[in-house]
N, CA, C and O atoms as CSV, one atom per row, in Angstrom:
chain,resi,resn,atom,element,x,y,z
A,1,MET,N,N,-24.884,-5.640,-18.030
A,1,MET,CA,C,-26.619,-5.948,-17.660
A,1,MET,C,C,-27.167,-6.989,-18.371
A,1,MET,O,O,-27.074,-6.532,-19.511
A,2,ARG,N,N,-27.732,-8.195,-18.502
A,2,ARG,CA,C,-28.599,-9.016,-18.830
A,2,ARG,C,C,-30.033,-8.553,-19.060
A,2,ARG,O,O,-30.588,-7.901,-18.175
A,3,GLU,N,N,-30.562,-8.799,-20.007
A,3,GLU,CA,C,-31.965,-8.769,-20.091
A,3,GLU,C,C,-33.130,-9.681,-19.888
A,3,GLU,O,O,-33.586,-10.523,-20.662
A,4,ILE,N,N,-33.488,-9.369,-18.784
A,4,ILE,CA,C,-34.746,-10.576,-18.016
A,4,ILE,C,C,-35.800,-11.175,-19.324
A,4,ILE,O,O,-36.623,-10.395,-19.803
A,5,VAL,N,N,-35.715,-12.343,-19.749
A,5,VAL,CA,C,-36.687,-12.735,-20.913
A,5,VAL,C,C,-37.491,-13.903,-19.748
A,5,VAL,O,O,-36.885,-14.715,-19.048
A,6,SER,N,N,-39.296,-13.660,-19.808
A,6,SER,CA,C,-39.767,-14.886,-19.345
A,6,SER,C,C,-39.628,-15.909,-20.155
A,6,SER,O,O,-39.519,-15.754,-21.371
A,7,VAL,N,N,-39.620,-16.856,-19.680
A,7,VAL,CA,C,-39.639,-18.322,-20.295
A,7,VAL,C,C,-40.716,-19.619,-19.757
A,7,VAL,O,O,-40.795,-20.136,-18.643
A,8,GLY,N,N,-41.405,-19.873,-20.880
A,8,GLY,CA,C,-42.501,-21.076,-20.526
A,8,GLY,C,C,-41.802,-22.263,-20.394
A,8,GLY,O,O,-40.573,-22.299,-20.459
A,9,GLY,N,N,-42.452,-23.173,-20.225
A,9,GLY,CA,C,-42.208,-24.963,-19.907
A,9,GLY,C,C,-41.200,-25.260,-20.796
A,9,GLY,O,O,-40.185,-25.920,-20.569
A,10,ASN,N,N,-41.663,-24.542,-22.187
A,10,ASN,CA,C,-40.902,-25.251,-23.079
A,10,ASN,C,C,-39.581,-24.775,-23.327
A,10,ASN,O,O,-38.743,-25.556,-23.778
A,11,GLY,N,N,-39.287,-23.539,-23.077
A,11,GLY,CA,C,-37.798,-23.472,-22.728
A,11,GLY,C,C,-38.087,-21.869,-24.239
A,11,GLY,O,O,-37.170,-21.112,-24.559
A,12,LYS,N,N,-39.227,-21.810,-24.718
A,12,LYS,CA,C,-39.610,-20.548,-25.436
A,12,LYS,C,C,-40.064,-19.538,-24.882
A,12,LYS,O,O,-40.738,-19.686,-23.862
A,13,ASN,N,N,-39.761,-17.957,-25.522
A,13,ASN,CA,C,-40.139,-16.567,-24.868
A,13,ASN,C,C,-41.534,-16.766,-25.007
A,13,ASN,O,O,-42.006,-17.264,-26.029
A,14,CYS,N,N,-42.393,-16.322,-23.807
A,14,CYS,CA,C,-43.424,-16.496,-23.558
A,14,CYS,C,C,-44.102,-15.220,-24.132
A,14,CYS,O,O,-45.331,-15.257,-24.195
A,15,ASP,N,N,-43.433,-14.032,-24.583
A,15,ASP,CA,C,-43.876,-13.118,-24.882
A,15,ASP,C,C,-44.265,-12.831,-26.446
A,15,ASP,O,O,-45.009,-11.933,-26.842
A,16,VAL,N,N,-43.789,-13.514,-27.002
A,16,VAL,CA,C,-43.504,-13.586,-28.115
A,16,VAL,C,C,-44.217,-14.845,-28.592
A,16,VAL,O,O,-43.706,-15.954,-28.433
A,17,PRO,N,N,-45.725,-14.623,-29.337
A,17,PRO,CA,C,-46.559,-15.545,-29.848
A,17,PRO,C,C,-45.752,-16.286,-30.998
A,17,PRO,O,O,-44.866,-15.755,-31.668
A,18,PRO,N,N,-46.237,-17.720,-31.134
A,18,PRO,CA,C,-45.612,-18.561,-31.595
A,18,PRO,C,C,-45.878,-18.435,-33.398
A,18,PRO,O,O,-45.136,-18.981,-34.214
A,19,TRP,N,N,-46.905,-17.726,-33.704
A,19,TRP,CA,C,-47.372,-17.446,-35.276
A,19,TRP,C,C,-47.392,-16.050,-35.494
A,19,TRP,O,O,-48.034,-15.287,-34.772
A,20,GLN,N,N,-46.609,-15.629,-36.610
A,20,GLN,CA,C,-47.038,-14.284,-37.109
A,20,GLN,C,C,-48.284,-14.264,-37.810
A,20,GLN,O,O,-48.903,-15.203,-38.311
A,21,VAL,N,N,-48.616,-12.755,-37.754
A,21,VAL,CA,C,-50.054,-12.364,-38.897
A,21,VAL,C,C,-49.591,-11.342,-39.435
A,21,VAL,O,O,-48.972,-10.481,-38.811
A,22,LYS,N,N,-49.803,-11.310,-40.521
A,22,LYS,CA,C,-49.396,-10.226,-41.668
A,22,LYS,C,C,-50.836,-9.573,-41.975
A,22,LYS,O,O,-51.853,-10.169,-41.619
A,23,TYR,N,N,-50.884,-8.653,-42.471
A,23,TYR,CA,C,-52.246,-8.162,-43.658
A,23,TYR,C,C,-51.440,-7.962,-45.213
A,23,TYR,O,O,-50.239,-7.735,-45.362
A,24,THR,N,N,-52.382,-8.105,-46.201
A,24,THR,CA,C,-52.217,-7.893,-47.100
A,24,THR,C,C,-52.153,-6.288,-47.341
A,24,THR,O,O,-52.621,-5.597,-46.436
A,25,GLY,N,N,-51.577,-5.585,-48.562
A,25,GLY,CA,C,-52.372,-4.476,-48.539
A,25,GLY,C,C,-53.687,-4.236,-48.628
A,25,GLY,O,O,-54.225,-3.432,-47.866
A,26,LYS,N,N,-54.225,-4.764,-49.375
A,26,LYS,CA,C,-56.031,-4.799,-49.632
A,26,LYS,C,C,-56.765,-5.099,-48.109
A,26,LYS,O,O,-57.625,-4.445,-47.519
A,27,ALA,N,N,-56.121,-6.255,-47.757
A,27,ALA,CA,C,-56.553,-6.177,-46.111
A,27,ALA,C,C,-56.413,-4.981,-45.077
A,27,ALA,O,O,-57.222,-4.629,-44.219
A,28,THR,N,N,-55.157,-4.446,-45.393
A,28,THR,CA,C,-55.104,-2.935,-44.505
A,28,THR,C,C,-55.850,-1.908,-44.858
A,28,THR,O,O,-56.118,-1.031,-44.037
A,29,LYS,N,N,-56.305,-1.867,-46.162
A,29,LYS,CA,C,-56.990,-0.775,-46.546
A,29,LYS,C,C,-58.146,-1.052,-45.552
A,29,LYS,O,O,-58.363,-0.312,-44.592
A,30,GLN,N,N,-58.941,-2.254,-45.858
A,30,GLN,CA,C,-60.249,-2.641,-45.626
A,30,GLN,C,C,-60.457,-2.789,-44.040
A,30,GLN,O,O,-61.615,-2.856,-43.628
A,31,LYS,N,N,-59.527,-2.836,-43.251
A,31,LYS,CA,C,-59.391,-2.924,-41.684
A,31,LYS,C,C,-59.738,-1.099,-41.532
A,31,LYS,O,O,-60.680,-0.741,-40.825
A,32,LYS,N,N,-59.310,-0.590,-41.898
A,32,LYS,CA,C,-59.044,0.528,-41.819
A,32,LYS,C,C,-60.670,1.397,-41.762
A,32,LYS,O,O,-60.774,2.399,-41.055
A,33,VAL,N,N,-61.446,1.061,-42.293
A,33,VAL,CA,C,-62.916,1.458,-42.923
A,33,VAL,C,C,-63.836,0.661,-41.484
A,33,VAL,O,O,-64.846,1.264,-41.120
A,34,LEU,N,N,-63.536,-0.381,-40.880
A,34,LEU,CA,C,-64.298,-1.029,-39.977
A,34,LEU,C,C,-64.723,-0.232,-38.728
A,34,LEU,O,O,-63.900,0.444,-38.111
A,35,PRO,N,N,-66.181,-0.329,-38.313
A,35,PRO,CA,C,-66.924,0.059,-37.640
A,35,PRO,C,C,-65.649,0.214,-36.269
A,35,PRO,O,O,-64.724,-0.560,-36.515
A,36,PRO,N,N,-65.413,1.020,-34.926
A,36,PRO,CA,C,-64.732,0.794,-33.871
A,36,PRO,C,C,-65.237,-0.881,-33.079
A,36,PRO,O,O,-64.318,-1.649,-32.793
A,37,GLU,N,N,-66.094,-1.132,-32.907
A,37,GLU,CA,C,-67.016,-2.319,-32.630
A,37,GLU,C,C,-66.056,-3.543,-33.298
A,37,GLU,O,O,-65.694,-4.440,-32.538
A,38,PHE,N,N,-65.774,-3.569,-34.271
A,38,PHE,CA,C,-65.690,-4.634,-35.069
A,38,PHE,C,C,-64.075,-4.659,-35.568
A,38,PHE,O,O,-63.611,-5.709,-36.012
A,39,SER,N,N,-63.451,-3.740,-35.495
A,39,SER,CA,C,-62.155,-2.905,-35.167
A,39,SER,C,C,-61.507,-4.024,-33.859
A,39,SER,O,O,-60.612,-4.864,-33.956
A,40,ASN,N,N,-62.239,-3.693,-32.823
A,40,ASN,CA,C,-61.432,-4.552,-31.798
A,40,ASN,C,C,-61.572,-6.293,-31.702
A,40,ASN,O,O,-60.692,-7.081,-31.357
A,41,ALA,N,N,-63.033,-6.604,-32.143
A,41,ALA,CA,C,-62.780,-8.014,-32.690
A,41,ALA,C,C,-62.005,-8.462,-33.651
A,41,ALA,O,O,-61.736,-9.663,-33.602
A,42,LEU,N,N,-61.509,-7.753,-34.629
A,42,LEU,CA,C,-60.490,-8.199,-35.067
A,42,LEU,C,C,-59.389,-8.588,-34.686
A,42,LEU,O,O,-58.756,-9.559,-35.101
A,43,LEU,N,N,-58.975,-7.482,-33.476
A,43,LEU,CA,C,-58.009,-7.466,-32.815
A,43,LEU,C,C,-57.752,-8.426,-32.111
A,43,LEU,O,O,-56.596,-8.802,-31.917
A,44,ALA,N,N,-59.022,-9.114,-31.493
A,44,ALA,CA,C,-59.124,-10.429,-30.984
A,44,ALA,C,C,-58.834,-11.209,-31.434
A,44,ALA,O,O,-58.117,-12.023,-30.851
A,45,LEU,N,N,-59.287,-11.409,-32.888
A,45,LEU,CA,C,-59.215,-12.750,-33.723
A,45,LEU,C,C,-57.670,-12.647,-34.146
A,45,LEU,O,O,-57.043,-13.684,-34.358
A,46,VAL,N,N,-57.159,-11.592,-34.249
A,46,VAL,CA,C,-55.644,-11.389,-34.863
A,46,VAL,C,C,-54.533,-11.948,-33.522
A,46,VAL,O,O,-53.511,-12.590,-33.763
A,47,LYS,N,N,-54.996,-11.539,-32.044
A,47,LYS,CA,C,-54.423,-12.246,-31.317
A,47,LYS,C,C,-54.709,-13.837,-31.048
A,47,LYS,O,O,-53.813,-14.566,-30.622
A,48,ASP,N,N,-55.863,-14.258,-31.294
A,48,ASP,CA,C,-56.392,-15.680,-31.044
A,48,ASP,C,C,-55.434,-16.189,-32.367
A,48,ASP,O,O,-54.570,-16.983,-31.996
A,49,LEU,N,N,-55.417,-16.010,-33.269
A,49,LEU,CA,C,-54.278,-16.411,-34.355
A,49,LEU,C,C,-53.006,-16.901,-33.986
A,49,LEU,O,O,-52.611,-18.055,-33.822
A,50,GLN,N,N,-52.280,-15.504,-33.857
A,50,GLN,CA,C,-51.001,-15.511,-33.243
A,50,GLN,C,C,-50.392,-16.550,-32.212
A,50,GLN,O,O,-49.251,-17.002,-32.127
A,51,TRP,N,N,-51.650,-16.801,-31.378
A,51,TRP,CA,C,-51.249,-17.563,-29.585
A,51,TRP,C,C,-51.703,-19.036,-30.342
A,51,TRP,O,O,-50.865,-19.939,-30.335
A,52,GLY,N,N,-52.912,-19.254,-30.937
A,52,GLY,CA,C,-53.377,-20.404,-31.411
A,52,GLY,C,C,-53.302,-20.965,-32.739
A,52,GLY,O,O,-53.704,-22.102,-32.983
A,53,GLY,N,N,-52.746,-20.118,-33.693
A,53,GLY,CA,C,-52.544,-20.593,-34.902
A,53,GLY,C,C,-53.822,-20.430,-36.114
A,53,GLY,O,O,-54.552,-19.438,-36.123
A,54,PRO,N,N,-53.910,-21.172,-36.770
A,54,PRO,CA,C,-55.018,-20.646,-38.432
A,54,PRO,C,C,-56.532,-21.519,-37.554
A,54,PRO,O,O,-57.698,-21.128,-37.520
A,55,VAL,N,N,-55.873,-22.875,-36.887
A,55,VAL,CA,C,-57.759,-23.813,-36.389
A,55,VAL,C,C,-58.196,-22.331,-35.225
A,55,VAL,O,O,-57.754,-21.913,-34.155
A,56,GLN,N,N,-59.279,-21.927,-36.175
A,56,GLN,CA,C,-59.992,-21.050,-34.852
A,56,GLN,C,C,-61.648,-21.416,-34.644
A,56,GLN,O,O,-62.488,-20.747,-35.246
A,57,LYS,N,N,-62.037,-22.517,-33.755
A,57,LYS,CA,C,-63.179,-23.092,-33.946
A,57,LYS,C,C,-64.149,-22.368,-33.225
A,57,LYS,O,O,-65.346,-22.289,-33.502
A,58,SER,N,N,-63.410,-21.719,-32.055
A,58,SER,CA,C,-64.768,-20.592,-31.114
A,58,SER,C,C,-64.888,-19.588,-32.112
A,58,SER,O,O,-65.372,-18.643,-31.489
A,59,TRP,N,N,-64.755,-19.282,-33.123
A,59,TRP,CA,C,-65.071,-17.759,-33.857
A,59,TRP,C,C,-66.141,-18.583,-34.687
A,59,TRP,O,O,-66.032,-19.703,-35.187
A,60,PRO,N,N,-67.357,-17.575,-34.686
A,60,PRO,CA,C,-68.509,-17.830,-35.530
A,60,PRO,C,C,-68.449,-18.526,-37.057
A,60,PRO,O,O,-67.488,-18.295,-37.791
A,61,HIS,N,N,-69.083,-19.028,-37.299
A,61,HIS,CA,C,-69.010,-19.717,-39.033
A,61,HIS,C,C,-67.504,-19.794,-39.147
A,61,HIS,O,O,-66.992,-19.134,-40.051
A,62,TYR,N,N,-66.744,-20.492,-38.373
A,62,TYR,CA,C,-65.044,-20.740,-38.788
A,62,TYR,C,C,-65.088,-21.641,-39.350
A,62,TYR,O,O,-65.638,-22.620,-38.844
A,63,GLY,N,N,-64.563,-21.708,-40.566
A,63,GLY,CA,C,-64.149,-23.101,-41.995
A,63,GLY,C,C,-63.469,-22.825,-42.865
A,63,GLY,O,O,-63.358,-21.678,-43.297
A,64,MET,N,N,-62.804,-23.930,-43.355
A,64,MET,CA,C,-61.349,-23.772,-44.384
A,64,MET,C,C,-62.422,-23.517,-45.411
A,64,MET,O,O,-63.510,-24.093,-45.404
A,65,ILE,N,N,-61.916,-22.304,-46.600
A,65,ILE,CA,C,-62.590,-22.196,-47.750
A,65,ILE,C,C,-62.584,-23.404,-48.835
A,65,ILE,O,O,-61.423,-23.675,-49.144
A,66,LYS,N,N,-63.376,-24.067,-49.386
A,66,LYS,CA,C,-62.985,-24.913,-50.193
A,66,LYS,C,C,-62.955,-24.226,-51.789
A,66,LYS,O,O,-63.224,-23.089,-52.176
A,67,GLY,N,N,-62.484,-25.503,-52.541
A,67,GLY,CA,C,-62.447,-24.924,-54.126
A,67,GLY,C,C,-61.339,-24.462,-54.259
A,67,GLY,O,O,-61.300,-23.867,-55.336
A,68,GLN,N,N,-59.998,-24.393,-53.513
A,68,GLN,CA,C,-58.996,-23.695,-53.756
A,68,GLN,C,C,-58.108,-24.599,-54.654
A,68,GLN,O,O,-58.354,-25.789,-54.850
A,69,LYS,N,N,-56.981,-23.881,-55.217
A,69,LYS,CA,C,-56.076,-25.148,-55.934
A,69,LYS,C,C,-55.350,-25.629,-54.673
A,69,LYS,O,O,-55.375,-25.051,-53.586
A,70,LYS,N,N,-54.502,-27.107,-55.050
A,70,LYS,CA,C,-54.177,-27.988,-54.124
A,70,LYS,C,C,-52.703,-26.830,-53.308
A,70,LYS,O,O,-51.884,-26.100,-53.867
A,71,ASN,N,N,-52.922,-27.138,-51.854
A,71,ASN,CA,C,-51.860,-26.849,-51.380
A,71,ASN,C,C,-51.904,-25.094,-50.744
A,71,ASN,O,O,-51.031,-24.505,-50.106
A,72,ILE,N,N,-53.091,-24.656,-51.149
A,72,ILE,CA,C,-53.652,-23.461,-50.686
A,72,ILE,C,C,-54.597,-23.437,-49.232
A,72,ILE,O,O,-55.808,-23.663,-49.234
A,73,ASP,N,N,-54.037,-23.215,-48.370
A,73,ASP,CA,C,-55.209,-23.249,-46.906
A,73,ASP,C,C,-55.433,-21.837,-46.632
A,73,ASP,O,O,-54.753,-20.893,-46.230
A,74,ILE,N,N,-56.872,-22.078,-47.066
A,74,ILE,CA,C,-57.406,-20.377,-46.467
A,74,ILE,C,C,-58.621,-20.869,-45.685
A,74,ILE,O,O,-59.191,-21.943,-45.877
A,75,ARG,N,N,-59.004,-19.779,-44.613
A,75,ARG,CA,C,-59.848,-20.173,-43.867
A,75,ARG,C,C,-60.620,-18.741,-43.611
A,75,ARG,O,O,-60.472,-17.680,-44.218
A,76,HIS,N,N,-61.292,-18.988,-42.763
A,76,HIS,CA,C,-62.416,-17.712,-42.734
A,76,HIS,C,C,-63.372,-17.885,-41.336
A,76,HIS,O,O,-63.713,-19.014,-40.984
A,77,CYS,N,N,-63.640,-17.081,-40.825
A,77,CYS,CA,C,-64.627,-16.989,-39.677
A,77,CYS,C,C,-65.378,-15.318,-39.730
A,77,CYS,O,O,-64.741,-14.371,-40.191
A,78,HIS,N,N,-66.696,-15.172,-39.225
A,78,HIS,CA,C,-67.083,-14.072,-39.310
A,78,HIS,C,C,-66.980,-13.198,-37.541
A,78,HIS,O,O,-67.020,-13.698,-36.417
A,79,LEU,N,N,-66.861,-11.976,-37.921
A,79,LEU,CA,C,-66.884,-11.257,-36.345
A,79,LEU,C,C,-67.729,-10.804,-35.829
A,79,LEU,O,O,-67.538,-9.973,-34.942
A,80,ASN,N,N,-69.063,-11.224,-36.235
A,80,ASN,CA,C,-70.370,-11.047,-35.826
A,80,ASN,C,C,-71.376,-11.866,-35.795
A,80,ASN,O,O,-71.132,-12.762,-36.603
A,81,LYS,N,N,-72.219,-12.006,-35.370
A,81,LYS,CA,C,-73.639,-12.462,-36.057
A,81,LYS,C,C,-74.446,-11.426,-36.204
A,81,LYS,O,O,-74.063,-10.405,-35.635
A,82,GLY,N,N,-75.454,-11.362,-36.793
A,82,GLY,CA,C,-76.303,-10.703,-37.635
A,82,GLY,C,C,-76.134,-9.753,-38.618
A,82,GLY,O,O,-75.077,-9.934,-39.222
A,83,TYR,N,N,-76.915,-8.596,-39.098
A,83,TYR,CA,C,-76.596,-7.747,-40.137
A,83,TYR,C,C,-76.021,-6.656,-40.307
A,83,TYR,O,O,-76.564,-5.917,-39.485
A,84,PRO,N,N,-75.180,-6.012,-40.910
A,84,PRO,CA,C,-73.922,-6.371,-41.481
A,84,PRO,C,C,-73.124,-7.580,-41.225
A,84,PRO,O,O,-72.478,-7.323,-40.209
A,85,THR,N,N,-72.837,-8.771,-41.629
A,85,THR,CA,C,-71.966,-9.551,-41.122
A,85,THR,C,C,-70.706,-9.240,-41.789
A,85,THR,O,O,-70.561,-9.106,-43.004
A,86,TYR,N,N,-69.316,-9.080,-40.396
A,86,TYR,CA,C,-68.425,-9.300,-41.012
A,86,TYR,C,C,-67.342,-10.382,-41.083
A,86,TYR,O,O,-67.110,-11.037,-40.066
A,87,VAL,N,N,-66.698,-10.602,-42.158
A,87,VAL,CA,C,-66.119,-11.564,-42.617
A,87,VAL,C,C,-64.650,-11.003,-42.131
A,87,VAL,O,O,-64.354,-9.840,-41.855
A,88,VAL,N,N,-63.779,-12.231,-42.106
A,88,VAL,CA,C,-62.029,-12.187,-42.363
A,88,VAL,C,C,-61.827,-13.604,-42.760
A,88,VAL,O,O,-62.244,-14.715,-42.430
A,89,ALA,N,N,-61.053,-13.109,-43.562
A,89,ALA,CA,C,-60.293,-14.354,-44.583
A,89,ALA,C,C,-58.709,-14.607,-44.279
A,89,ALA,O,O,-57.950,-14.205,-45.161
A,90,TRP,N,N,-58.212,-15.128,-43.316
A,90,TRP,CA,C,-56.651,-15.498,-43.546
A,90,TRP,C,C,-56.227,-16.708,-44.912
A,90,TRP,O,O,-56.990,-17.429,-45.554
A,91,LYS,N,N,-54.499,-16.536,-45.018
A,91,LYS,CA,C,-54.098,-17.523,-45.692
A,91,LYS,C,C,-53.038,-18.337,-44.854
A,91,LYS,O,O,-52.314,-17.651,-44.132
A,92,VAL,N,N,-52.886,-19.401,-44.848
A,92,VAL,CA,C,-51.423,-19.669,-44.023
A,92,VAL,C,C,-50.558,-19.790,-45.193
A,92,VAL,O,O,-50.817,-20.573,-46.107
A,93,VAL,N,N,-49.446,-18.960,-45.179
A,93,VAL,CA,C,-48.221,-18.722,-46.171
A,93,VAL,C,C,-47.587,-19.859,-45.864
A,93,VAL,O,O,-47.774,-20.787,-46.651
A,94,ASP,N,N,-46.620,-20.128,-44.590
A,94,ASP,CA,C,-45.645,-21.053,-44.271
A,94,ASP,C,C,-45.932,-21.650,-42.946
A,94,ASP,O,O,-45.742,-21.036,-41.896
A,95,LYS,N,N,-46.514,-23.171,-43.030
A,95,LYS,CA,C,-46.893,-23.472,-42.307
A,95,LYS,C,C,-45.581,-24.126,-41.245
A,95,LYS,O,O,-45.662,-24.197,-40.019
A,96,ALA,N,N,-44.832,-24.401,-41.778
A,96,ALA,CA,C,-43.334,-24.763,-40.986
A,96,ALA,C,C,-42.916,-22.984,-40.182
A,96,ALA,O,O,-42.896,-22.778,-38.969
A,97,LYS,N,N,-42.664,-22.061,-41.139
A,97,LYS,CA,C,-42.383,-21.071,-40.116
A,97,LYS,C,C,-43.481,-20.065,-39.688
A,97,LYS,O,O,-43.333,-18.843,-39.661
A,98,LYS,N,N,-44.461,-20.661,-39.400
A,98,LYS,CA,C,-45.786,-20.209,-39.015
A,98,LYS,C,C,-45.897,-18.799,-39.134
A,98,LYS,O,O,-45.516,-17.957,-38.321
A,99,ILE,N,N,-46.497,-18.615,-40.302
A,99,ILE,CA,C,-46.647,-17.185,-40.987
A,99,ILE,C,C,-48.535,-17.043,-41.824
A,99,ILE,O,O,-48.925,-17.535,-42.883
A,100,MET,N,N,-49.185,-16.316,-40.960
A,100,MET,CA,C,-50.420,-16.329,-41.955
A,100,MET,C,C,-50.633,-14.622,-42.227
A,100,MET,O,O,-50.142,-13.629,-41.690
A,101,GLU,N,N,-51.372,-14.773,-43.062
A,101,GLU,CA,C,-51.579,-13.210,-43.820
A,101,GLU,C,C,-53.089,-13.351,-44.034
A,101,GLU,O,O,-53.706,-14.242,-44.617
A,102,ILE,N,N,-53.673,-11.887,-43.214
A,102,ILE,CA,C,-55.319,-11.505,-43.593
A,102,ILE,C,C,-55.066,-11.327,-44.756
A,102,ILE,O,O,-54.055,-10.785,-45.203
A,103,ILE,N,N,-56.198,-11.886,-45.505
A,103,ILE,CA,C,-56.366,-11.273,-46.897
A,103,ILE,C,C,-57.511,-10.747,-47.293
A,103,ILE,O,O,-57.570,-10.338,-48.453
A,104,HIS,N,N,-58.579,-10.645,-46.498
A,104,HIS,CA,C,-60.123,-10.037,-46.533
A,104,HIS,C,C,-60.573,-9.645,-45.158
A,104,HIS,O,O,-60.502,-10.446,-44.226
A,105,VAL,N,N,-61.028,-8.451,-45.014
A,105,VAL,CA,C,-61.585,-8.023,-43.862
A,105,VAL,C,C,-62.495,-7.160,-44.719
A,105,VAL,O,O,-62.186,-6.350,-45.593
A,106,GLY,N,N,-63.784,-7.552,-44.230
A,106,GLY,CA,C,-65.015,-6.768,-44.904
A,106,GLY,C,C,-66.509,-7.559,-44.588
A,106,GLY,O,O,-66.515,-8.589,-43.914
A,107,THR,N,N,-67.587,-7.057,-45.065
A,107,THR,CA,C,-68.875,-7.626,-45.119
A,107,THR,C,C,-68.845,-8.364,-45.738
A,107,THR,O,O,-68.049,-8.392,-46.677
A,108,HIS,N,N,-70.212,-9.853,-45.341
A,108,HIS,CA,C,-70.032,-11.067,-46.164
A,108,HIS,C,C,-70.711,-10.913,-47.401
A,108,HIS,O,O,-70.777,-11.807,-48.246
A,109,GLU,N,N,-71.326,-9.535,-47.538
A,109,GLU,CA,C,-71.900,-9.130,-48.902
A,109,GLU,C,C,-71.081,-8.871,-49.955
A,109,GLU,O,O,-71.335,-8.880,-51.160
A,110,LYS,N,N,-69.950,-8.612,-49.307
A,110,LYS,CA,C,-68.990,-8.027,-50.508
A,110,LYS,C,C,-67.616,-9.147,-50.853
A,110,LYS,O,O,-66.715,-9.075,-51.688
A,111,THR,N,N,-67.903,-10.059,-49.917
A,111,THR,CA,C,-66.723,-11.341,-49.890
A,111,THR,C,C,-67.124,-12.162,-51.193
A,111,THR,O,O,-68.269,-12.605,-51.282
A,112,ASN,N,N,-66.127,-12.384,-52.275
A,112,ASN,CA,C,-65.965,-13.031,-53.262
A,112,ASN,C,C,-64.980,-14.318,-52.709
A,112,ASN,O,O,-63.794,-14.024,-52.856
A,113,TYR,N,N,-65.170,-15.581,-52.149
A,113,TYR,CA,C,-64.443,-16.304,-52.016
A,113,TYR,C,C,-63.744,-16.872,-52.960
A,113,TYR,O,O,-62.706,-17.494,-52.734
A,114,ARG,N,N,-64.385,-16.665,-54.407
A,114,ARG,CA,C,-63.741,-17.728,-55.572
A,114,ARG,C,C,-62.867,-16.859,-55.852
A,114,ARG,O,O,-62.150,-17.384,-56.703
A,115,ARG,N,N,-62.446,-15.668,-55.601
A,115,ARG,CA,C,-61.220,-15.130,-55.942
A,115,ARG,C,C,-60.211,-14.984,-55.039
A,115,ARG,O,O,-59.142,-14.455,-55.346
A,116,MET,N,N,-60.512,-15.508,-53.692
A,116,MET,CA,C,-59.310,-15.559,-53.255
A,116,MET,C,C,-58.333,-16.601,-53.073
A,116,MET,O,O,-58.940,-17.669,-53.151
A,117,GLY,N,N,-56.949,-16.822,-52.841
A,117,GLY,CA,C,-56.162,-17.427,-53.168
A,117,GLY,C,C,-54.996,-17.299,-54.024
A,117,GLY,O,O,-54.247,-18.260,-54.195
């Protein structure tokens, strides 16, 4: 018996997102202590990253983190507006293989952008 797989117009499986998103060990610990409403926002962001790639202009305060070493692509956005503001930062690990890694999840006040990368 053959397995039926849904295929999109480009001949690829529609059920598998084009980008793979992983978490660093530190980010995994950080996401476990997020309040539930921000955990849901993080899941929505991860889904957007998986299907849309690293550029997420629709999220609040999205942007690249400047001052990084050459060829290091780190981006961030806010999960909410107001106080406390929760921030997520992700790194494009391999553009060709479409792999990203979430490297930070936490409040804006505890985020050290200089130490990322």
